[in-house]
C-alpha positions, 0 to 999 in steps of 0.5 A: 738475904740472898737476892731473888732472881730476876727471871726465875718466874719468867724462867719458870713460865718457859719450863712448864711450856715445854712441859717440866716440872720446873722444880725436878733435879738436873746435873750431877750432883744434887743438881740444880731446879730445871727452870735455872736451863731456861734463865738465859731464854729469860734473859735475852727476852728481857734484854730484846724489851730492853733494846726495843724500848730504848731504840723508841726512845731514841727515835723521839729524842733529836733527830740524827743529820741525815749525815750521821745516818746509818755510818759503818760499823765494823763487827769483829767476831761473833756477837749476841742480839743484844750486844750489836742492837745495843750499838745499832742504839747508840750509833742512833745518837749524835754525830756518829762517823763510823763504829766497832765491836772488838771481838771480845765485845759483850754489853755494857752500861749503854755502850757495850764493853769492846764498843767503838765510835768515831764522833765528830766535835761530839764526845759521849759520857757513856761511852766512856763509862763510869771506869775512865781511863782504865787501862793495862800497864806491863812493864818488863825487868830484867830478872829471871823466872829461874832467879825468883821460881822458890819465893813466888809465894811470899813474893805474891803475899808481900805484893798483897799486903803491899798494894791496897785491893778492893773498894773505898782505899786509901793507899797505906803508903801516900803517893805524891805526884805532880798531877796534884800540883796541877790546880788549873786542870783540876778547876777546868774540870770541877773536880777539886773538892775531890783533889785530896780523895784523889791523893788518898786513894793513888795507887790503889787497884780496886776489886773485879777484875782488877788485878795484878799479874807477874808473868813470864815471857818466852826468854824467861824474863818476868813482866809485871802487868796491871789493869786498874782504872782511875778509881772514885776519881773518875766514876765522881766524874762520869757520874756528875758529867753524865747527869749534867747531860740528862743521861741515864744509868743503866744498860739499855738508855740511850748515849749521853753525848755532847759538842766539844764545843759546848761549856759542858762538853769541855770541863767533861772533857777537862775530867776525863783528860785528869781522870785520864792522867791520874790511871796513868800515875796510879798504874805506874805507882803499882808497877814501881811498887812491885818492882822494888818487891821483885827486883831488879831493873825495868827494860820495857814498858807497855800502857794503854788506856782502853775506856777513854775518848781520844783527838784522833784523824782518820781519812782525813777528819778530824774525830772524836774516838771513844773506846770502851773496852777497847786498845788503840793499835796504831801502826806501830803501837804497843798494847798489854792485852791480858786472857783471863788469871789463869790464861796467857797474855800478849804483847801486840802491835797493830800494824797497817791494813785495809782490816785495822783502818776500819777497825779504827786503828783498835784492838781487843782489851782482853778476852771479853767475858762468856758469862756474867757474874753471876752466872759464872758463880752459879755455874762455877764452884770454887774447886774447878777454878783453883784446879784449873790455876794449879795445873797452869802453874799460877799461884793465886791470892784473892778472887771470886768464882766472878773471876773464874779463867772459865767465865771468859772466853780464850784470848788465842781465839779472840785475837784470830779474829783481828787477824791482819790488825795486829801482831803479836811482839810477847807471849806472856804466861801468867804465875802468880796473881793478886786480886781483891778477894771475895764478896768485894762489890766495887762501884768505881769500875764499868 
């Protein structure tokens, strides 16, 4: 049964106020009810109310120390008011030194995706988010695209058969890793009870915007790119510690910030670090398994989290830098950033500059969404998505309309907003993509 649209009632009121019959049809073909044109305005009204309520709730929390009030916020690109307001609410809690919104930013759970906040002696559980250690890995092979171009459909079908996509999946192949023998890490994080489930899930990719991409660079060499996180281990850890910290689940809620030297803080940090190691191991396993399908040897690797908290030094201060959907980009540090399934990806490198310093040496983690998942499914058709991919020469296995390329910004335009902070080393054109199929909902992603 189809769920009612939560913004329909208000959208109909706005439509009537504009002198338009809400049930009249607009658009090509069968079109859509006229009230649908007012859905975005109704949604923005609701977000404004939620943001205001969150700000009031934050004002009643423990007062923020004067030293941390009105910390500087660096904004790259243009963002809707709700995203900026959400970030300012986050920065009104705890020992905040500075914040950043990257150009691919948008509303997230408690903290914007693309949001970066530096804390003194504190860490934000909700800032790291539910998919702890979500990130990207790319590997260049010595295999040339010309040598496999005739069998690309067979290769990507084999990838989809071999790698487990979707929710609640166990890996068909048991993936061994030394992480599972590190008893101290499981004990200190208080995640011992999840160890056996984690063993079964290592190397599964999940759904949503998590993927395996096959790409070629400007020299014709094949690259493997993957994007996913710590699966059920990270989600369970985040849920447990968010609850223990008194945090709330939702978009516009106060962030759950804990002291690094508290018992709760120490255990959460141990759990985050364990999930981060697990995410690294999973991405490495998938890349190696895909390499075996394609053949050839790896000549270059780039690997980064983009949902994580790092201990870093900025302006001589020892800080926790929480990046939610943001890639670390210190001078000389390389990162893999994907576009949409039909757009070029890049290998980039951080540079040193005043702008890079102001960004807390952070950059985008993708192109960033223009439309939410439900809105994308309402706006676009499978025919439109397939036409886009065919024109780009991309073979797709799986995916739903919520991941349509039209639902995303264009990556070159987003990167242009970060000019002077990073440089592009390689441009990678996708030729095959594998994702979870239609209708998959994944609770283990953020």
